[in-house]
C-alpha positions, 0 to 999 in steps of 0.5 A: 445237216450234220449233226454234233459240234462245229469246231467253233462251237467248242471251248474248252481243248485238252492238249498233250503235256508237250503244248503242240500236240491237241488230243481233242476239243469239247463246250464246257456245258452247265452241269459238266464237272471236272472228274466227267472231264477225266472219264471223257479222258479215260475214253480215248486216251489209256496212260502206261500209268496215273496221268494227270490233268494240269490247267493253264499254270500248270495247276493240278485239276482236282478229280471231283464235282465242281463245274468243267471251267472253259479253257485248256488244259493238258496231260501229263504222265511219268508212262506212255500214252495211246489215244485210240 
């Protein structure tokens, strides 16, 4: 038996700023914070300049301890992005 999440179990998606390139997905569980999302992204992406995470309407997601809401998020940076 395989452990872990299957695609249908995920409710939160991370895209590159173009909106077409999906970088990853996860399940937003109780207790997961916006700061946790930033930390996870920093584990599988490197940025040549600073970056921010924006929600579906383009508002920046604060890097705080507010509970992460399920949805689509987009990475924005003026530099280059590399995925591990």
